[in-house]
N, C-alpha and C positions, 0 to 999 in steps of 0.2 A: 551393285551392292557394295558399299565402303565394309571392309572388314571389322568386325568387333570385337576389341581388345577386353577379355576378362582377366579380374584379379582378385584373389581371395586370400585373403592374412588373419591368422587365429593368433591371439595372444591369453594364454591362463595366467588373471590375476589374483590378489588375494583378498580383495573389498568385494562385499555383496553387492548387486544389481541397483540396489536403494542408494547406496553411499556413492556409486561412480555416475548414474544417470547425471545429478544436475553438474557435472564437468563433462564427461563425454558427449551430454546432449545437446551442449550449448556449443554450436558450430559456430559461434562468431569468434568466443575465444579456440576452440578448436584449430580454424584454419588460420588464425594469427600466431598459435604455437607452432603448425605445422609448415610456417613461410609462405603463404599467400597473401597477395599484394591487398591493401585496403580495395574496398569496392564504393560504387557508387549506385542509390536506386533510381532509376528514370520514369518510372510510371507500374500504376498498378492498373491491368485490366482484366475485368472477371477474376480476382483473387491471383490472377498470372502476374507477376513483378520481371519488369523489364529492366535488368542490372547489367553494371559494363564493369570493366576494369581493364589497368594497362598492364601489359609485361613488356620486357623490352620491344622494340620494333612494333606490337603487334597491340592494338586496340581489340579487347574481346569484349562482346554485348552478345547475352543471351536470355532468354525468356526461363523462369523457372516457377515449377508447378508449386502449389503449399507441401510441405513436408507433409508427411506420415507416418504416425508412430503410436507407440503403444507403449506407457508407461509400467515397468520401469523394464523395458524387453527389447524395444526395437523402435528404431527410424529409417526414413527414406526419402530421397528427394529426386527429380529427375529435372535434367536441364537442357533445353535444344536453344544451341550456339545460332547465332545468325553471322556473327563475324568470328575469325577468328582460326585457327589450325584444327576446330573440334566442330563435331557435327550434333553430336548428345552424347551427356553420361548420367548413368542411374548409379544412386548408392546407396547399400543397404548396410544398415549396422544393428547387429545380436548381440544380445548380454543374455548368457546361458548360465544359470545357477548353477554352481559346482557343489556336489558335497561332499564331506559335512561344510563346508563353506568356501568360499572366491566366486569369481566370474569368470566365462571363458566369453569373450568378445571376438566373435567373425566379422570381418571388413569387405566387404564386397562390392565390387565395382566393374561395371562395363561401359565400354568410352568407344565411341566411332569416331574416326577422323575424318575429315572434308578435305584432308590434300596428303600430297607427299609430306609437308612440315609436321602435320598432325602425325604420320606414320613414323617419322624420325624422334618429335617429342615425346609419345606417348611411352614408350617401353624406357626409355631412359627416365624422362619425370616423372610418372607416376610408377611404373613396374620397380624402378631403384629406388629413386629420391624421394617419393612421398612415402613407396614404405618403410624406409627408416626413420623418416618424421615422425610419423603414426606410430612407431612402437614407441619411439621417446615420448610423444606425448602420453601416450596411455598409461605408458610407465610410469610418468610424472604425476598424472592424475590418482594412479593406484597410491602411490606413496602418500600423497594427500586423503585421499578418502581414508587411509587406515588410522589416521590421526584421531583420539577419542575427542580433540576440542572440536568444536563446529568449525566449517569452511566459511573465512571470512574475505579471502584472499589470497592470493597467487604472489607470493614473492618473488621477483625476478631483478635480484639486486638495491642496493641503495639509490633510493630515486631522487632526494633532497640535493640540490644543488650549494655550495658552499653560503653565499647568498640567503635562500630558500631557507637552510637551516639556521642562522643568523637570525633571520626575521620570526621564524616560528618560536626561537628559544625565547627572545625579545618577547614578543606578545604573548608568549607561554606565562612569563612570570608576572606579565601585564593582570593577565586575566586572573592568576592566582592572589595578588594582591586585591583583586575585587569579588572575591569571594567564590570564583568557578571550584568546580570539582577537581580536585588535583588526580583522583586516578582517570577519572575520563580523560583529561588532557595527556594524561600519560599514553592511554590506548591509542589517543586519536593520533599524538607524534608515530608512534610504531608504524600506523596503518598509515599515516602520510611518508613516511619515510619509505615503507617497505613493500606496498601495495602496488601492483600491475596496474597500467595505464586502465583496463577494462572495469577493473575492481572500483577504480576510483573517481569512474564518469558517474555517476549516482550512490554516493554516498547516502547512506537509509538509515536515521537516527535511531529508529526502532528494532533494524534488524542488528545491527551493531553492537546496541545494548542488550539485547538476547546474548549475543555471542560471547560477550566481554563478563557477561553474568551482573550487570550493571542495571539501573534500574533506567525504567524507558524516558520519564521524564526528566533524570539529572541531566544524559545524554542529551535528550533534545533542549534544556535550557543550556547546555556549556555550549552548545553547537550554535545557539543564537546569538550569543554573549561572544562568540569568538566572529562570527561572521560580523556583528557589529564593531569587533576590535582590527578587522582587516585580515585573520587567520582565513576565513571560510568566506566563499558564496552561495547566498540562498535563492533557490529556482524554483518555481511551480511548475509541475509537470501536472497538464489534462489528460488523463489514462482512458481510454479509449471501453466503453461499458461492455462492447463484445470482445473482441481481443486483450483487453485491456493492458495493449502496448501503448507506449507514450504519444501522443498524438499531437499535443502543442509543449513546449517547454520554453517557458518563461520568466524574466528577470524579478518583474515585480506584480504585484496586483493588479495596478493599474494595465496592467495588460491583457488581463484576463477579461471574456465574454461570456455571457451565459448562454449560450449556442459554441460549439465547436464541430468540426468537421474530422474524421480518422479517414488518412488517405489509403488504408491498409483494406479497411472491411466498405470504405466507400458509403458511410453513413454519417449523418449529421447528427448528436446529440446533446441535450441538456445537461450542463456543467451543475457538477452538486459539490456542494464544500465538503460533505463528510464522508464522499462516494468515492469520487474518479479523480479530486484535486490532492495531490503528494506533493509534500515539500522534501525535497532533497538537497544536498551540498555537495560543492566542492571545493578544495582548497582555492584559495584566492592568488592569482597567477604570479604574484610576489613571492607567495611559499613554495609554488609548483605549476608549472605549466601542464595543463590536461586539454587536451584534444578530444573534445565531449562531439564531436561528429563523426569519428573515423567508424568505419565500421568495415567489418570482413565477411559477413553473413547479413543477407536480410531478412532470412527468416530462419526461427530454429524451434525445437520444442521447449528447448529453455525460458524461451521471450513471452511463453504461455504455458507457466507451471501449474496452472488450475485447469485445464483441459489433460484430462487422464488419456485420451488417445483422440486420435483423429485419423478413420479410415476410410478409404473409398472401396464402394461394392459395385458391380457391376450389375446392369439389369436382372432378374431373376437367378441370381447367385449368392452364396452364403460365405460367412468368413470367421469359421472360431479364432478366438484367443485367448490368454490370460493376463489379470492384471493385478495391482495392489492398489487398494482404497484406505483412507483414511475414515473413521467414524465420522459420519455428517450425512448431510442432503448433496446429493448429484442431480444433475441435469442431461437426460439424452435425448438427442435431436438427429434430425437428417437433412439434409441440405434442400430437397424438394416439398417436403411437408411442413404443413402449419403446425403450429405448436413443438411441445418436446414433453418427452415422458420423465417426470419427478420420482426420485429415488432416495431411500435411507441405506444407506451402509451402518452396520453395526454387525459385532462377534460372530453373535451366532445366525446372521442371515444366510438365504441359500446361496450355495457355492457354485451351481449352475441356471443361467439365464438365458432363454433363447428373448431376442429384441428384431421385432419384425416390422419393415416397413412398407405399408401397403394402403389401401384406399379407405380403410378403417380409422387410419389414424393413429392416436396414441390414446392410451386409458387415463380417466381421469382418475384411477386411485394412485396413491403414492407406493410404488412397490418397496419391497425389502430385498437387499444383496447383503451376503458376505463380504469380506474385505480381503479375501484371495479368490476373486470368483473368475470360474471358466464361461465365458460369456459366447452366443453364437450371434451375428451379425446376420438376418436374412433380409436382402431386397425382393420383394414382391411386384416392385414397381418396372415400368419401359423404361427409368430411365435412371443412370448411374447416381447413386447416392452418397453423400460423405456423411457418414455416422460420427459423431463428437458428442463424448461423455466429459464434462464440465464439473469441476467443483461449485456448488452455488456461492458459499461464504468467500469473498474478497480477504486477501492477504490481512491480518490483524497487525503484520509488520511495517504497515504504510504509515507514517505520521502525515495524517490529512491536515487539509487548510482549518477545518474545525476543530482539530486538536491545537493547533499550533495558534490560531487564532483567539481561544479563548484562554493563554496563557496570560498572565498578569507580566510577565517576562517579555512577553512579543508585543504588549502595548508599551510597557515604558521605554522598549529599548528601538522600535519601529513605528513611532505614532503616527507617523507620514506613509507608511505603506497600510494606503487602502484600495478601495476598488474607485474607477473613474465615475464620475459623476453621473447619475442617471443608471447605473447597471445595474443589475437585481441578479444577486445567485443563491438558489437555494440551498438548505441546509437540512437535510430530512430530520433528523433529531438535536435538539440542545436542553438543558435546563436553563431557566431564566429564574431567575431572584428579583422579587422587590421589596426593599426594606424604608421603614419609616419611623421617626423616634416619634414615644407617646410624648403627649403634652409635654413637646417641646418648647410653647410661648409661655405654659404655666412656669417650667424651668427657667427660664430667662426671669419672670417676675418675680420667681423665691428669691433668688440667690444673686440678680445680677447680671448684667449684660456682659462684663468681663468674665465671671466665673462660668457663666454658662456657656459660652462662646469657646472656652475654654476645652469643657466637658464633650461638646457637640463634638469639636473639631479630634479631639482623644475617640472619638466613639466611629468617626470614618476612621483614624489611623488602626485602629483596633478590625477593624469590616476587611478594610485593604487587605492586612495582614491574616487575618481570618479565610478569606476568600483566595489569597494568593498560594497559602501553604495547603488548600485543596484541591489545586490546581485550575484554578476559576481567575478572571479576570474582574475587574469594575468598568463596565459600560459606559457610566455615566453617571454624573451625581444632578439633582435636582430637589435646591433646597435641604434639608434635612434627611430626602429620601434616596435610595443609592438603585440602580440596575447592575445586576450583575450575571456573569453567563459560566456555566461550567459544562463540562461533555457528559458528567453522569449526576442521575437523580441526588444519589448519595451525597455525591462531593457537597451540594448545596445545602440538604439540610445539615451533615457534618458541621459544615462552616459557621452554618447562625447559631446552633449547638453551643457552637465554642464562645462563640461571641456575647451571646446570651450569661454564658456562666463570666464570663470576662467582666461585661460590663455591670453585673450585679456585684463582683466584689472589689468596684472600684468606689469609693467614699459613698456620700449621700447629699441629698435622694439617689438612691440606682435608680440609673437608667433603664429604661425597656424599651423594647422596637418589636412592633409589628411587620409582620413578613409573611409573604407570600410566595409559591414555589410554585410552577407547573412545568412541563416536558411537553417537548414537540416539535412541528415542524415549522421552518420560518423561513424568511426572506434576508440574507444579508446585504446590506446595503450602506453606500457613503453619505453618510450625513452631517454635516458642517465638520467637513475634513476629517472624519471618525467614522471608523467598525460600527454601525450599530445594527438594529434588527429588527424587522417589524413583521405584522400578520398576526392572525387569530390568538398562537401562542402569548406572542405580547400582551395582546390586548389584555386577555384573562388572567395572566402574572399578573398585570399591573394593577390589577382590582383584588384581588385576593388580600390585598394587606387591611383593606376597608372593613374585613371579616373578622381580623386582632384585635384582641383589648390587650394585647401587650405582653409582652413575657412568653409568648406561645408562636407555632409557625402553623399559618395554615398553607395547605398543601391539595393538588386535587388527584382524582386517583389515579391519572401518569404516574406520580409520586409513589401514592402509597403500594401500590401494588409491584412493587418494582423489586424484584429479588434482596437487593442488596440494602433498599430502603427497610423490608420487614424485618433483615438480621439488625440491622443496626436501631432499629426499635425495639426489637427483642432484649437489646443489650443495655440501651440509654434509657428508654422510656420507662417512668415508674408505673405501676399498675392503675389501669384505669383513668391515665392522662391523656390518652388516644381515644377520639370521640368523632363518628359521622354527622354530618347535619348536610342540608341542601342550602345553597347560596343562590340568589337571583343576581343574576350578573348582567350589568346594562349591555344591552347590544344580543343578549341570547333570548328566546323563545321560549325555551324552558328553564327550568331551574336545574343546579347542576351539584353533583354529589361532590362533595369535600370534606378534608379531614381536618382537625385541630389538633396537635399535641403540645400540651405544655413544657418548658423545657425548665 
């Protein structure tokens, strides 16, 4: 039997486990920072990944088991080598909280050589070289994690070449002249110039905006303008609903399909515009070259930050653990059991909880749990179980395709960016508004064609400006009517409120507008080389203006009981100006509860 080498290193750091975890558990970055070569994923079989990399003289290939981890205290990995000087390697990294502050990292390695080359390489390569590299990396992470500002990137020197710097400055000046946000462009220059390659592979505008203390919409719109100018490139990432990793990376909406496949999870899934299509950016190669395909680790706890823990428990055994949760909803599952256990974490929840995998399955009750719980995983089955707890809510730092495509800036700058003909992709929720001028025919008769046409055109300009100000977009015009889309119900109501005020203040006779607003799911399609929406939500919204007498908004219950709409009406609607009624909508068997608000 081959000798097994064992190493244990310890470092006391000043930062907390929570602050260090995003850096320490990002093994893709850690492997890069400790001098390992890039690697290539060859395939996945039953969650085991076949991977290889090349070192001088030797090609190394191995099977990598899924990572096990518990946020923010521990992660581990097992690799079984098929070729090269090693036979097997296990790694276990533990983050222990120190009192009154700080963290002790214990990094433990067990490695078996395959041959005499392994016996020679392990003591030097791991025992000496890796030990120093590991220490340097953890101390660097500690310095970064100790800073008060959010960690947006790791700086590893100046990255822009002289031509890249010149091109960025040229485009920067051009964008400023076009009205792009100066502060965002300044932040962007610092990021593109100083961020390391791994940080810049997926530039997420909402995450960067939060770190910069800037409006998310301002950063997103600046990135869109930068893309149009040739400073950035835009990509559409399709995220797997299970692992939430990137299943596909597309340059254009025309490359998207309604179904996708995740090689890691080995599942097919439906693509959804506001759930798992995220828009990301990279520098244009003329500004800075980026190798987006380079990887130093094909798995990592940090690739799935929504998973609190993923732990293997053998049959008829149990495993205790401690973790840290945010307030909100979680789902616990076991690999061989159907369904899952739903949980709600809150400050005063229970501090101790047992979860048992057995033939009875999971409770239908939503259990309560504390924010720093001590958990015991109990496997009462005859099979090994992988227990996983995941946060149900998707990251709100993702700029989704639904967010981007409802912006007027996107439709103005990327009018040709549409789905391929015949492709249909769902969107779970969107707010649609239909408007129509009241008595526009009489207006032409009373004031004359030229004057009336000018007033109607003016009304379109007011509408477009108000819709864009609320983060929406004009989907299409139909005679004197408009169809607009927004991400949130309150945005549509606020936009039309401002439109009617502006119309009432412009000339005589005052223009009045009939409005209908509805919120719900629909289908995104390519219609006449334009992104359009279809489905029952569209049909209902299109018919609601028929119930309006002008100068008022008619909207559905989905709009009326939105919390932000309730607050908006309390602030802006005069007493007794909001009333409920029932309306019969063509194509629907029963009358619908609708609301009318005078503006």
